[in-house]
Each structure stands twice: as structure tokens, then as C-alpha cells.
C-alpha positions in Angstrom: -44.7 -7.7 -20.5 -41.8 -10.5 -18.8 -39.8 -8.4 -21.1 -40.2 -5.0 -19.2 -40.0 -6.4 -16.2 -36.7 -8.5 -17.1 -35.5 -5.1 -17.7 -36.8 -3.3 -14.3 -34.9 -7.1 -12.5 -31.3 -6.0 -14.6 -31.4 -3.1 -14.1 -32.1 -2.9 -10.4 -29.6 -5.7 -9.8 -27.4 -3.2 -11.3 -27.9 0.0 -9.9 -27.7 -1.9 -6.5 -23.9 -3.4 -7.6 -22.6 -0.2 -8.5 -22.3 2.0 -6.0 -20.1 -1.4 -4.0 -17.9 -0.9 -6.9 -17.2 2.5 -7.3 -16.7 2.3 -3.7 -14.0 -0.4 -4.4 -12.7 1.8 -7.2 -12.7 4.9 -4.9 -10.4 3.6 -2.7 -7.9 3.9 -5.1 -4.8 6.4 -4.2 -2.6 8.6 -6.5 0.9 7.6 -6.3 2.5 8.9 -3.8 6.4 10.3 -4.4 8.4 11.0 -1.4 12.1 12.5 -2.2 13.8 11.8 1.6 17.7 12.4 2.8 18.1 10.0 5.6 21.4 10.6 8.3 22.6 7.8 10.0 20.7 6.2 12.4 17.7 8.0 11.0 14.2 5.8 9.4 11.7 7.4 7.6 8.0 5.5 7.5 4.4 5.6 5.8 2.0 4.3 7.7 -1.7 3.6 6.0 -5.1 1.6 5.9 -5.5 -1.5 4.2 -8.7 -3.8 4.0 -8.1 -7.6 2.5 -10.0 -6.3 -0.3 -7.3 -3.4 -1.3 -3.0 -4.1 -1.8 -0.6 -1.5 -1.1 2.0 -1.1 -4.2 5.2 0.2 -3.9 9.0 1.3 -5.2 12.0 2.7 -4.1 15.7 3.0 -5.0 18.7 4.5 -2.4 21.9 5.3 -3.1 23.6 3.6 -0.5 21.4 0.6 1.5 18.8 0.7 3.8 17.0 -2.1 5.5 13.2 -2.4 4.7 9.8 -3.6 6.0 6.3 -3.4 5.7 5.0 -4.4 9.1 1.2 -4.0 11.0 0.3 -3.1 14.8 -1.0 -6.1 16.4 -0.6 -6.4 19.8 2.9 -6.4 19.2 4.6 -5.0 16.2 4.3 -8.0 13.0 6.6 -8.2 9.9 5.2 -8.8 7.0 7.9 -8.9 4.8 12.0 -7.3 5.0 14.4 -6.9 3.5 17.7 -5.9 5.1 20.8 -4.0 3.2 19.2 -3.3 0.4 19.0 -0.1 -2.2 16.2 -0.6 -4.2 13.1 -2.9 -4.1 9.1 -2.8 -5.6 6.0 -5.3 -5.2 2.8 -5.4 -4.1 1.7 -6.4 -0.4 -1.4 -7.9 0.0 -3.0 -8.0 3.2 -4.8 -11.4 5.2 -6.5 -8.7 7.5 -7.5 -4.8 7.3 -5.2 -2.5 9.4 -2.6 0.3 9.0 0.0 -0.9 7.2 3.6 0.5 7.6 7.0 0.6 4.7 9.9 1.5 6.9 13.3 2.4 5.6 15.8 2.7 8.1 20.1 4.1 7.7 22.0 1.8 10.3 24.7 2.7 8.0 27.5 5.6 9.1 26.6 8.0 6.0 23.7 9.7 4.7 21.4 8.2 2.1 18.9 9.7 -0.1 15.2 8.2 -0.6 13.4 7.8 -3.4 10.1 6.2 -3.0 6.3 5.8 -4.3 3.4 4.0 -3.2 0.0 3.6 -4.2 -3.1 1.9 -2.1 -5.2 -0.1 -4.8 -8.4 -2.3 -5.3 -6.7 -5.7 -6.2 
């Protein structure tokens, strides 16, 4: 009789854990791809909500130099990291705490720059 009880307990544990795993997997979003031309002094901003069990994957390429940063808002803007004067970058970012995080590209030059970027919210 102890064997059927073990199966019931193991089955109950699996049923309790499965929804949590499914919720984390459901928080992975499809890759979003955007192409945008930034005129002189224009910026492009994409924001999304991340918790501390998620990561932000990003990749971009531009036909001219741009300033790029990932930031979030607390009492003031907090810049998580930035790269100035770059035409490409890729990587992933894991937030220290939950909140809205933004990818921001700024064209500080005098000419238009075409930017192609992609990003995705994913589980760690």
C-alpha cells in the first residue's frame, strides 16, 4: 500500500510545480523586430516590464553611430548600462529587481540613421 501512496504524493507534487514552471515559460515573449529611421536629434525608446527571474535579450545594427542605453525609473532615471557612438550591439540584461526597463537609442548626429533592432523578454 505504500507504493500507491508514493505515486499519489509524487503526482500531487508535480501538479503543484507544473503551473509555476508554465507561468515562467509563458513570460517568454516572441522576438520583436523593428526598423526605424532616426532623424538628427531623434530617439527611439522601447520599454517592457521585467521581473528578477527574466532577462532581456537584444540585438541592433545601424548604418551610423548612435548612443544606446538600458535604463529604468526609480525616483530618477537609473542607467543600467550605455554605449555611446556605436552602430551595433547585442547581449542580454538581467534586472536586479522587477520594474519597467527601457532600451533607448539616440541619434546625436547631423544625419539620419536607419536602425534595425530586435528584443525579447525571456526566462533566465
